[in-house]
Backbone as CSV, one residue per row, in Angstrom:
resi,resn,N_x,N_y,N_z,CA_x,CA_y,CA_z,C_x,C_y,C_z
1,MET,99.301,98.846,127.096,98.931,98.883,125.699,99.752,97.839,124.961
2,GLY,99.147,97.161,124.018,99.854,96.165,123.242,100.738,96.835,122.207
3,ASN,101.977,97.111,122.593,102.872,97.862,121.714,103.117,97.175,120.386
4,ALA,103.234,95.863,120.385,103.503,95.148,119.142,102.338,95.329,118.165
5,ASP,101.130,95.260,118.690,99.960,95.412,117.829,99.867,96.827,117.266
6,THR,100.081,97.825,118.121,99.972,99.199,117.627,101.129,99.525,116.691
7,ARG,102.302,98.968,116.929,103.430,99.195,116.016,103.123,98.634,114.639
8,ARG,102.557,97.443,114.618,102.192,96.823,113.335,101.165,97.678,112.606
9,LEU,100.156,98.141,113.347,99.129,98.977,112.731,99.682,100.333,112.313
10,ASP,100.566,100.906,113.123,101.182,102.184,112.758,101.964,102.055,111.457
11,ARG,102.675,100.956,111.314,103.432,100.721,110.081,102.485,100.607,108.892
12,ALA,101.388,99.875,109.072,100.409,99.721,107.990,99.757,101.064,107.650
13,ILE,99.493,101.890,108.667,98.899,103.207,108.435,99.867,104.093,107.648
14,ARG,101.144,104.075,108.035,102.143,104.868,107.298,102.236,104.415,105.847
15,GLU,102.236,103.111,105.636,102.330,102.570,104.277,101.109,102.974,103.450
16,THR,99.931,102.910,104.047,98.720,103.277,103.330,98.703,104.776,103.017
17,ASN,99.184,105.592,103.944,99.294,107.029,103.669,100.240,107.283,102.502
18,ARG,101.351,106.553,102.478,102.304,106.679,101.378,101.661,106.313,100.043
19,LYS,100.896,105.215,100.051,100.210,104.787,98.837,99.193,105.826,98.383
20,LEU,98.451,106.387,99.336,97.436,107.383,99.010,98.065,108.620,98.378
21,GLU,99.159,109.090,98.945,99.853,110.253,98.372,100.387,109.936,96.979
22,ALA,100.878,108.724,96.786,101.390,108.340,95.474,100.273,108.312,94.432
23,VAL,99.108,107.802,94.809,97.982,107.772,93.873,97.552,109.199,93.543
24,ARG,97.535,110.070,94.537,97.152,111.463,94.292,98.141,112.173,93.377
25,GLN,99.396,111.718,93.368,100.397,112.325,92.495,100.463,111.646,91.135
26,GLY,99.603,110.667,90.904,99.520,110.032,89.594,100.440,108.840,89.399
27,GLU,101.023,108.333,90.458,101.895,107.170,90.337,101.045,105.899,90.274
28,THR,101.595,104.859,89.655,100.814,103.633,89.468,101.239,102.488,90.373
29,TRP,102.377,102.594,91.083,102.836,101.450,91.876,101.873,101.035,92.979
30,PRO,101.053,101.944,93.586,100.163,101.438,94.640,98.867,100.803,94.123
31,LEU,98.659,100.816,92.812,97.413,100.275,92.269,97.433,98.750,92.296
32,THR,96.243,98.162,92.373,96.131,96.704,92.284,96.311,96.288,90.832
33,GLY,96.440,95.012,90.608,96.646,94.512,89.248,95.510,94.868,88.309
34,SER,94.288,94.720,88.766,93.152,95.036,87.891,93.071,96.535,87.606
35,GLU,93.401,97.351,88.597,93.412,98.798,88.374,94.496,99.177,87.366
36,ARG,95.657,98.535,87.478,96.743,98.800,86.518,96.349,98.414,85.104
37,ARG,95.727,97.230,84.983,95.302,96.779,83.648,94.286,97.738,83.056
38,ALA,93.327,98.173,83.857,92.310,99.104,83.356,92.941,100.435,82.966
39,MET,93.925,100.882,83.750,94.587,102.148,83.429,95.366,102.029,82.125
40,LEU,96.077,100.922,81.947,96.817,100.730,80.699,95.879,100.623,79.504
41,ALA,94.735,99.983,79.693,93.767,99.883,78.604,93.226,101.261,78.239
42,ALA,92.943,102.084,79.247,92.455,103.437,78.974,93.528,104.273,78.282
43,LEU,94.778,104.112,78.717,95.873,104.843,78.081,96.067,104.404,76.624
44,ALA,95.979,103.106,76.408,96.137,102.600,75.047,94.998,103.093,74.153
45,GLY,93.777,103.057,74.670,92.633,103.544,73.890,92.739,105.027,73.597
46,GLY,93.184,105.790,74.594,93.350,107.227,74.373,94.458,107.524,73.378
47,SER,95.535,106.750,73.430,96.638,106.933,72.487,96.188,106.637,71.062
48,TYR,95.430,105.568,70.913,94.923,105.201,69.591,94.034,106.307,69.032
49,ARG,93.158,106.827,69.875,92.257,107.883,69.412,93.019,109.174,69.121
50,THR,94.088,109.414,69.856,94.914,110.594,69.577,95.576,110.454,68.212
51,LEU,96.075,109.261,67.895,96.687,109.040,66.588,95.688,109.231,65.453
52,ARG,94.445,108.930,65.711,93.392,109.076,64.697,92.765,110.470,64.710
53,HIS,93.323,111.373,65.529,92.832,112.748,65.648,91.376,112.795,66.082
54,LYS,91.043,111.971,67.055,89.682,111.953,67.604,89.732,112.349,69.067
55,SER,88.569,112.561,69.646,88.470,113.002,71.037,88.875,111.881,72.003
56,THR,89.573,112.275,73.057,89.999,111.297,74.066,89.212,111.462,75.364
57,THR,88.053,112.075,75.291,87.276,112.365,76.496,86.925,111.108,77.272
58,ARG,86.512,110.059,76.577,86.109,108.826,77.259,87.286,108.208,78.002
59,ALA,88.455,108.162,77.369,89.638,107.600,78.016,90.050,108.456,79.216
60,ASP,89.962,109.772,79.062,90.287,110.662,80.179,89.340,110.438,81.350
61,ASN,88.069,110.285,81.045,87.079,110.035,82.103,87.352,108.703,82.800
62,ARG,87.738,107.685,82.035,88.061,106.387,82.640,89.262,106.499,83.565
63,LEU,90.287,107.228,83.133,91.468,107.415,83.973,91.109,108.153,85.256
64,ASP,90.283,109.188,85.136,89.867,109.935,86.331,89.068,109.063,87.289
65,SER,88.158,108.254,86.743,87.345,107.402,87.618,88.200,106.304,88.266
66,LEU,89.183,105.793,87.540,90.080,104.786,88.124,90.897,105.383,89.260
67,THR,91.387,106.580,89.061,92.169,107.231,90.107,91.316,107.496,91.339
68,SER,90.093,107.988,91.115,89.239,108.281,92.269,88.811,107.000,92.982
69,SER,88.597,105.905,92.251,88.229,104.651,92.920,89.409,104.093,93.717
70,ALA,90.621,104.249,93.208,91.796,103.815,93.959,91.959,104.658,95.220
71,GLU,91.728,105.964,95.107,91.784,106.838,96.283,90.742,106.421,97.312
72,THR,89.530,106.150,96.852,88.453,105.742,97.751,88.814,104.443,98.466
73,ARG,89.382,103.488,97.729,89.787,102.208,98.323,90.846,102.425,99.397
74,LEU,91.830,103.254,99.111,92.902,103.492,100.077,92.409,104.279,101.289
75,ILE,91.491,105.216,101.080,90.934,105.967,102.208,90.144,105.038,103.119
76,ALA,89.373,104.122,102.520,88.615,103.161,103.327,89.551,102.248,104.105
77,GLU,90.635,101.815,103.464,91.620,100.969,104.151,92.277,101.723,105.300
78,LEU,92.603,102.985,105.071,93.222,103.808,106.102,92.280,104.015,107.282
79,THR,91.017,104.267,106.996,90.033,104.453,108.056,89.872,103.186,108.887
80,ALA,89.847,102.034,108.216,89.714,100.763,108.938,90.929,100.524,109.840
81,LEU,92.117,100.830,109.343,93.321,100.649,110.155,93.328,101.580,111.362
82,GLN,92.932,102.829,111.152,92.905,103.783,112.259,91.856,103.394,113.299
83,THR,90.714,102.894,112.842,89.675,102.449,113.766,90.158,101.259,114.592
84,GLU,90.823,100.322,113.943,91.356,99.149,114.650,92.405,99.566,115.669
85,ARG,93.258,100.515,115.305,94.280,100.986,116.238,93.625,101.643,117.455
86,GLN,92.602,102.454,117.210,91.919,103.111,118.312,91.239,102.097,119.224
87,ARG,90.683,101.035,118.632,90.040,99.992,119.429,91.066,99.305,120.327
88,LEU,92.243,99.009,119.784,93.286,98.363,120.586,93.762,99.260,121.722
89,VAL,93.923,100.549,121.441,94.362,101.486,122.477,93.310,101.585,123.574
90,THR,92.047,101.666,123.192,90.961,101.759,124.170,90.882,100.500,125.023
91,GLU,91.004,99.326,124.389,90.985,98.073,125.144,92.125,98.018,126.154
92,ALA,93.304,98.437,125.726,94.464,98.422,126.619,94.266,99.384,127.783
93,ALA,93.669,100.541,127.510,93.420,101.513,128.571,92.404,100.976,129.574
94,HIS,91.350,100.315,129.088,90.359,99.712,129.986,90.986,98.628,130.849
95,ALA,91.827,97.814,130.222,92.487,96.736,130.968,93.417,97.310,132.032
96,LYS,94.127,98.365,131.690,95.035,98.991,132.646,94.254,99.626,133.795
97,ALA,93.126,100.277,133.476,92.299,100.890,134.519,91.690,99.822,135.432
98,ALA,91.262,98.719,134.849,90.694,97.639,135.658,91.754,97.028,136.560
99,LYS,92.955,96.905,136.064,94.040,96.347,136.860,94.393,97.275,138.025
100,LYS,94.388,98.583,137.759,94.705,99.543,138.810,93.603,99.597,139.881
101,SER,92.360,99.522,139.404,91.250,99.642,140.368,91.109,98.397,141.238
102,SER,91.636,97.292,140.773,91.535,96.072,141.586,92.821,95.861,142.375
103,GLY,93.208,96.884,143.122,94.413,96.801,143.934,94.242,95.760,145.048
104,TRP,95.085,95.823,146.060,94.966,94.769,147.077,93.928,95.096,148.114
105,TRP,93.138,96.103,147.888,92.021,96.390,148.808,90.963,95.423,148.523
């Protein structure tokens, strides 16, 4: 098995899991720049409407949709990394089996 490749992917999988948990807890550090800007804009709009004693439903909905889209992006990234890792492990196993079966007979 290509240990270097799986180690690299394992590290990326751990990092993506960390990011996913952070997004689920409401942290902003794992967000991309555009997601951060949109979140700050929604927060600013909601704050303004709160000062004017108006409903903040639209801003709340935007924040919820931004969080769910970030979660979806990270889940897709995690799935792609896990699939790639499984492909590498399977390839290594096939190569090892082929090497064993082609003994000196």
